[in-house]
N, C-alpha and C positions, 0 to 999 in steps of 0.2 A: 322386371321380375325380381324377386327377392330370392336369394340363396338361403337355405336353411343354415341357422346359427349367426346370421350377421344380425339379427335383432337382440338387444338387450332386454332383458326383463327388468321390470321396475325394481325388484328387490336386488337386483345387480348394481343399478344405478345408486341405490341408497348406499348400498355398502362402500362401492367406489367412493361416493362423496363423504361417507364417515371416515374412510381412511386418508382421504386427501385433506380433510379438516383436521383430524386428530393426529395425524403423523407429521403435519408440517408445522402445527403450533407446538412449543414446549409445554411440557406439563409443569403446571405452576406446584410450586414447592410450599408445602403447608408446614409452618414453624409454629409449635406449640411451646410457649414458653414453660419451663419446669418451675414448680416452687423450690424455694432454697431449703435445704435439710436444716433441720434444726440441729446442731451440734453441741448443745448444751448438756451436761451430764444429767441424769435422772434426778439426784438430789437437788440440782439447781432448779430444773423444771418444776420439781416438787414445790421448793420455796416460792417461787414464782407465782404458782398456780395458788398457793395458801394465801400469798400476799394479794393477790387478785381477788380472791374470795372473802377476806377481811375488809378490802377497799369497797367492795360491793355491798358487804354488809352495812357497814357504816353509811353508805349512800342511802340504802334502803331505810336505816333508822332515822336520818334526816327526812327522808320522805314522809315516813309513818309520823314523825312529829310535825309536820308541816300540814297535815291532813285536816280538814275542818271537822269540827265537832259531829256535823251532819253525816259525815263519811265514816265515822269510827266503827260502824257496825256492818259495814260493806264487805263483800267479798274480796275486795282489794286489801282492805286495812287487815283482814284475816291472814291474808297471804303474806302481808309485810311483818305481821306480829310472828308468823312462823318462821320467817326468815332471820328475823332479829333475835329470837329465842334460841337460834341454833348455836351450840358451843364450839365455835370455830377456833377457839384458843387452844383446845386440846389437839387439834390438827398442826397447829405452829410448833407445838412441843415434840411433835414426833421427828425423829432425825432418821431418814431413811438410809439402809446400808449402802455404802460406796460401791462395792463390787467384790468381786473375788479375792477374797484375804486381804483387803485394805481397810478392814474396819478398826 
């Protein structure tokens, strides 16, 4: 003969198993590496970016010069011409302000 309250419900068994499983095992730590902060000044980053643009423009000019004559009228050649025709030398001449009162 069963007394009232002696049977456990299946939901109680599930929650007990959950508690046993999750409370006895340590919680895994999730370590997310952070990106290193860029500590260069804005003018230094500006000059680096302009230098990168000038380098890329020279590479695109070499690519355009190496294209065969059959591809000179292609969309790729038009895009390369647009990049080569940009006047990036004016960007190199710009000297951005250093900061508050340091000009």
